[in-house]
KOLNU-462641 format. One record per residue (C-alpha): residue number from 1; x, y, z. Coordinates in Angstrom, 3 decimals. Example, Ala and Ser with C-alpha at 12.3 -4.5 7.8 and 13.67 -1.06 7.14 Angstrom:
% residues 2
{1,{12.300,-4.500,7.800}}
{2,{13.670,-1.060,7.140}}
% end
This chain:
% residues 308
{1,{-9.684,-7.911,12.418}}
{2,{-7.128,-10.744,12.941}}
{3,{-8.407,-14.175,12.350}}
{4,{-6.438,-17.179,13.261}}
{5,{-6.902,-20.390,11.091}}
{6,{-5.099,-23.641,11.929}}
{7,{-1.311,-22.883,11.811}}
{8,{-1.695,-19.592,9.932}}
{9,{-2.665,-16.070,10.536}}
{10,{-4.982,-13.960,8.391}}
{11,{-4.075,-10.538,9.247}}
{12,{-7.401,-9.027,8.502}}
{13,{-10.623,-9.542,6.876}}
{14,{-9.902,-8.676,3.150}}
{15,{-11.535,-5.287,2.044}}
{16,{-13.908,-5.610,-0.878}}
{17,{-13.043,-9.175,-1.570}}
{18,{-15.925,-9.903,-3.886}}
{19,{-15.445,-6.637,-5.680}}
{20,{-11.752,-7.386,-6.118}}
{21,{-12.330,-10.838,-7.468}}
{22,{-14.977,-9.572,-9.999}}
{23,{-12.799,-6.826,-11.105}}
{24,{-9.953,-9.213,-12.042}}
{25,{-12.292,-11.079,-14.481}}
{26,{-10.374,-14.304,-13.506}}
{27,{-9.659,-16.894,-16.154}}
{28,{-9.194,-20.496,-14.575}}
{29,{-5.972,-21.115,-16.472}}
{30,{-4.547,-17.613,-16.149}}
{31,{-1.517,-16.249,-14.334}}
{32,{-2.210,-13.716,-11.627}}
{33,{-0.209,-11.644,-9.257}}
{34,{-1.199,-10.334,-5.734}}
{35,{1.639,-7.766,-4.996}}
{36,{0.409,-7.162,-1.356}}
{37,{0.002,-10.706,-0.011}}
{38,{-0.131,-9.700,3.742}}
{39,{-2.299,-12.317,5.488}}
{40,{-3.244,-13.878,2.152}}
{41,{-6.990,-13.319,2.110}}
{42,{-7.265,-12.064,-1.316}}
{43,{-4.875,-14.714,-2.549}}
{44,{-6.667,-17.559,-0.970}}
{45,{-9.973,-16.504,-2.790}}
{46,{-8.039,-15.960,-5.995}}
{47,{-6.725,-19.553,-5.806}}
{48,{-10.210,-20.857,-5.404}}
{49,{-11.077,-19.495,-8.692}}
{50,{-8.159,-20.878,-10.537}}
{51,{-8.101,-24.214,-12.159}}
{52,{-5.275,-26.737,-12.006}}
{53,{-3.353,-24.949,-14.738}}
{54,{-3.741,-21.609,-13.140}}
{55,{-0.864,-19.778,-11.341}}
{56,{-0.577,-17.141,-8.577}}
{57,{2.428,-15.069,-7.775}}
{58,{2.329,-13.004,-4.553}}
{59,{4.714,-10.299,-3.250}}
{60,{5.355,-9.105,0.165}}
{61,{8.429,-7.582,1.853}}
{62,{7.272,-7.980,5.406}}
{63,{8.878,-11.097,7.147}}
{64,{5.694,-11.744,8.918}}
{65,{3.788,-12.488,5.819}}
{66,{6.148,-15.328,5.036}}
{67,{4.347,-17.300,7.700}}
{68,{1.226,-17.196,5.769}}
{69,{2.588,-18.677,2.529}}
{70,{-0.057,-20.999,0.998}}
{71,{0.765,-24.675,0.504}}
{72,{-0.449,-25.008,-3.052}}
{73,{1.685,-25.925,-6.014}}
{74,{-0.076,-23.185,-8.066}}
{75,{1.232,-20.575,-5.561}}
{76,{4.630,-18.723,-5.377}}
{77,{5.435,-16.161,-2.558}}
{78,{8.160,-13.607,-3.448}}
{79,{9.581,-11.949,-0.366}}
{80,{10.290,-8.617,-1.750}}
{81,{8.785,-5.221,-2.305}}
{82,{6.466,-4.912,-5.294}}
{83,{8.674,-2.365,-7.038}}
{84,{10.679,-5.443,-8.041}}
{85,{7.761,-6.814,-9.827}}
{86,{9.098,-7.061,-13.503}}
{87,{12.477,-8.648,-12.615}}
{88,{11.167,-11.277,-10.255}}
{89,{8.518,-12.274,-12.797}}
{90,{11.229,-12.715,-15.363}}
{91,{13.224,-14.921,-12.828}}
{92,{10.289,-17.111,-12.584}}
{93,{10.011,-17.369,-16.385}}
{94,{6.907,-15.227,-16.580}}
{95,{6.858,-12.405,-19.187}}
{96,{3.250,-11.456,-19.030}}
{97,{0.169,-12.103,-16.613}}
{98,{-3.588,-11.925,-16.866}}
{99,{-4.126,-9.680,-13.879}}
{100,{-2.575,-7.872,-11.003}}
{101,{-4.189,-6.996,-7.648}}
{102,{-2.734,-4.500,-5.203}}
{103,{-4.288,-3.743,-1.809}}
{104,{-2.184,-0.758,-0.622}}
{105,{-3.315,-0.647,3.060}}
{106,{-1.213,-1.298,6.157}}
{107,{-2.562,-4.665,7.609}}
{108,{-4.380,-4.768,10.902}}
{109,{-1.698,-7.329,12.016}}
{110,{1.024,-4.538,11.457}}
{111,{-1.096,-2.006,13.503}}
{112,{-1.698,-4.435,16.318}}
{113,{1.919,-5.489,16.652}}
{114,{3.128,-3.215,19.422}}
{115,{6.783,-3.698,18.645}}
{116,{6.540,-2.439,15.171}}
{117,{5.755,1.094,15.987}}
{118,{2.999,1.677,13.329}}
{119,{0.277,2.286,15.935}}
{120,{-0.355,5.460,18.255}}
{121,{-2.119,2.846,20.664}}
{122,{1.131,1.405,21.956}}
{123,{4.452,2.878,23.447}}
{124,{7.031,1.247,21.349}}
{125,{10.180,2.070,19.572}}
{126,{9.498,4.308,16.583}}
{127,{10.307,1.657,13.812}}
{128,{7.585,1.549,11.063}}
{129,{9.534,-0.509,8.712}}
{130,{7.718,-2.900,6.490}}
{131,{11.135,-4.370,5.351}}
{132,{13.081,-5.036,8.599}}
{133,{16.435,-5.032,7.067}}
{134,{16.027,-1.569,5.905}}
{135,{18.366,0.971,7.426}}
{136,{15.713,3.679,7.618}}
{137,{13.216,3.710,10.425}}
{138,{11.087,6.396,11.983}}
{139,{13.658,7.214,14.745}}
{140,{16.222,8.000,12.066}}
{141,{13.816,10.312,10.254}}
{142,{12.855,12.254,13.285}}
{143,{16.288,12.563,14.751}}
{144,{18.462,13.130,11.554}}
{145,{16.347,14.888,8.971}}
{146,{16.740,18.561,8.420}}
{147,{13.857,20.834,9.432}}
{148,{12.829,21.641,5.916}}
{149,{12.716,18.078,4.970}}
{150,{10.485,17.317,7.968}}
{151,{8.303,20.209,7.086}}
{152,{7.909,18.641,3.657}}
{153,{7.197,15.203,4.855}}
{154,{4.439,16.362,7.300}}
{155,{2.977,18.742,4.788}}
{156,{2.978,16.495,1.814}}
{157,{2.559,12.999,3.296}}
{158,{0.481,13.740,6.321}}
{159,{-1.382,16.845,4.988}}
{160,{-0.872,18.510,8.506}}
{161,{-1.693,22.221,8.501}}
{162,{0.867,23.327,11.040}}
{163,{3.668,21.213,9.509}}
{164,{6.407,23.904,9.694}}
{165,{5.823,24.642,13.272}}
{166,{5.699,20.840,13.998}}
{167,{9.099,20.318,12.147}}
{168,{10.719,23.107,14.217}}
{169,{9.446,21.797,17.450}}
{170,{10.933,18.357,16.653}}
{171,{14.258,19.762,15.747}}
{172,{14.370,21.821,18.882}}
{173,{13.230,19.001,21.143}}
{174,{15.939,16.541,19.730}}
{175,{18.719,18.848,20.878}}
{176,{17.943,17.546,24.458}}
{177,{17.806,13.948,23.517}}
{178,{16.833,11.715,20.743}}
{179,{13.188,10.913,20.151}}
{180,{12.880,7.080,20.488}}
{181,{9.331,6.122,21.350}}
{182,{5.840,6.628,20.461}}
{183,{5.064,8.270,23.780}}
{184,{8.033,10.493,23.612}}
{185,{6.854,11.664,20.103}}
{186,{3.319,12.317,21.345}}
{187,{4.755,14.226,24.339}}
{188,{6.891,16.516,22.150}}
{189,{4.040,17.416,19.729}}
{190,{1.121,17.551,22.217}}
{191,{0.974,21.459,22.307}}
{192,{0.405,21.575,18.735}}
{193,{-2.370,18.973,18.552}}
{194,{-5.855,20.494,18.099}}
{195,{-8.193,19.721,20.979}}
{196,{-10.632,17.139,20.251}}
{197,{-8.834,16.065,17.173}}
{198,{-5.950,14.302,18.778}}
{199,{-6.497,10.789,17.153}}
{200,{-6.709,12.367,13.645}}
{201,{-3.689,14.526,14.092}}
{202,{-1.520,11.656,15.375}}
{203,{-2.850,9.379,12.616}}
{204,{-1.633,12.005,10.009}}
{205,{1.782,12.335,11.619}}
{206,{2.287,8.626,11.827}}
{207,{1.083,8.159,8.249}}
{208,{3.693,10.837,7.097}}
{209,{6.473,9.081,8.906}}
{210,{5.457,5.619,7.568}}
{211,{5.300,6.754,3.962}}
{212,{8.713,8.410,4.159}}
{213,{10.382,5.270,5.929}}
{214,{9.054,2.779,3.543}}
{215,{9.243,5.241,0.443}}
{216,{5.827,4.222,-0.331}}
{217,{4.787,6.689,-2.968}}
{218,{8.039,6.112,-4.906}}
{219,{7.502,2.300,-4.738}}
{220,{3.940,2.674,-5.877}}
{221,{5.035,4.720,-8.977}}
{222,{7.787,2.150,-9.841}}
{223,{5.210,-0.568,-9.511}}
{224,{2.555,1.079,-11.640}}
{225,{4.968,1.917,-14.601}}
{226,{5.981,-1.802,-14.664}}
{227,{2.504,-3.050,-14.939}}
{228,{2.307,-1.845,-18.439}}
{229,{5.063,-4.223,-19.485}}
{230,{3.852,-7.318,-17.515}}
{231,{0.222,-7.204,-18.208}}
{232,{-1.045,-9.009,-21.238}}
{233,{-3.416,-7.064,-23.680}}
{234,{-6.956,-6.808,-22.054}}
{235,{-5.461,-8.044,-18.698}}
{236,{-6.719,-6.286,-15.588}}
{237,{-4.933,-3.977,-13.109}}
{238,{-6.901,-3.640,-9.791}}
{239,{-5.769,-1.427,-7.122}}
{240,{-7.175,-0.428,-3.733}}
{241,{-5.937,2.598,-1.909}}
{242,{-6.507,4.076,1.477}}
{243,{-5.518,7.848,1.267}}
{244,{-5.699,10.630,-1.242}}
{245,{-1.921,10.579,-2.210}}
{246,{-2.053,7.056,-3.341}}
{247,{-5.413,7.347,-5.022}}
{248,{-4.297,10.313,-7.120}}
{249,{-1.231,8.488,-8.430}}
{250,{-3.288,5.412,-9.266}}
{251,{-6.182,7.575,-10.783}}
{252,{-3.839,9.600,-13.029}}
{253,{-1.738,6.646,-14.187}}
{254,{-4.877,4.567,-15.118}}
{255,{-6.487,7.451,-16.927}}
{256,{-3.441,9.071,-18.611}}
{257,{-0.459,6.635,-18.446}}
{258,{1.503,9.167,-16.455}}
{259,{1.336,10.754,-12.915}}
{260,{1.154,14.307,-13.986}}
{261,{0.117,16.395,-16.875}}
{262,{-2.285,15.690,-19.744}}
{263,{-2.568,12.479,-21.881}}
{264,{-0.087,12.429,-24.635}}
{265,{-1.450,12.358,-28.266}}
{266,{0.083,11.160,-31.503}}
{267,{0.299,13.116,-34.827}}
{268,{-3.331,12.673,-35.535}}
{269,{-4.694,13.770,-32.173}}
{270,{-5.195,10.243,-30.870}}
{271,{-4.619,9.710,-27.179}}
{272,{-1.568,7.442,-26.279}}
{273,{-2.240,5.647,-23.083}}
{274,{-1.751,2.121,-21.936}}
{275,{-4.906,1.529,-20.127}}
{276,{-8.781,1.763,-20.582}}
{277,{-10.537,2.701,-17.200}}
{278,{-13.155,0.242,-16.484}}
{279,{-14.899,2.288,-13.688}}
{280,{-14.780,5.986,-14.024}}
{281,{-15.490,6.492,-10.294}}
{282,{-13.652,4.834,-7.489}}
{283,{-15.573,1.668,-6.055}}
{284,{-16.189,1.993,-2.446}}
{285,{-17.328,-0.563,0.190}}
{286,{-21.018,-1.363,0.610}}
{287,{-23.195,-0.531,3.620}}
{288,{-22.971,-4.122,5.033}}
{289,{-19.146,-4.339,4.861}}
{290,{-18.824,-0.858,6.282}}
{291,{-20.744,-2.178,9.440}}
{292,{-18.479,-5.121,10.120}}
{293,{-15.090,-3.976,8.656}}
{294,{-13.709,-0.620,9.752}}
{295,{-10.675,-0.818,7.446}}
{296,{-12.955,-0.499,4.361}}
{297,{-14.158,3.024,5.288}}
{298,{-11.403,4.834,3.480}}
{299,{-10.814,2.228,0.612}}
{300,{-11.194,3.225,-3.040}}
{301,{-10.996,0.485,-5.553}}
{302,{-9.876,1.395,-9.144}}
{303,{-9.873,-0.948,-12.260}}
{304,{-8.253,-0.472,-15.423}}
{305,{-7.793,-2.847,-18.592}}
{306,{-4.519,-3.092,-20.706}}
{307,{-5.193,-1.811,-24.177}}
{308,{-5.307,-4.374,-26.877}}
% end
């Protein structure tokens, strides 16, 4: 849902807004980071809870997000990917913070912008770049990647069952001309789409391409690893994800301090991990929010606290 307010654009109604604020356990004079600024919905609410000495640093690599920068002396917007969290905080003279919030979903604004190529609803160039200066877009992935790489991307990132067949079809089709637009791609793959499940299949395909174009999982891992260094003891890490690949990385890192394998132990058998999990199960949106905000249906919120 896009809401216009004066000269700014709020991309969407923030998902689980109250739950996120509660999870951060906000201190009025604390320093906080919103690494996925977007339309600024979460950031605006966070600023309401900060006092005059509080500070909020926000990150977003999407140039459209800059238009939503908040005019508040306590607020700083960093126009970069959150994988550069630690270095940018150091440049701002900040070594440690009291809490970090990440809402990993693609904003409604991005889906509703036809020219960005994120949505299956519009015929547009296959772009899908969050960072518009990046050289890698969806067209390049589809038209230059080897068949085995496409197979891997569709299977791993899109969880598409016929990923191998789909990859072969695309490689064959591009011999007759490059695949440039959303409608061209849908036409190429249409004979492989299960009848009655067209929307789900296309969504999985587009998710796979978007994750690859923006290197989303690699960026997420880089970001999570840096949170250990920049969070104060007992500070909170609050992350909201929207698909199983992200959620698995977040869950494992919060529980074990690593993305694979078991928790490391010291000589005495004590677990060595940077976080204490606050909520064992992921928090999901309540009934009322589900009725008014469709984006909240797949959201999973996880909370961890830096060990003292």
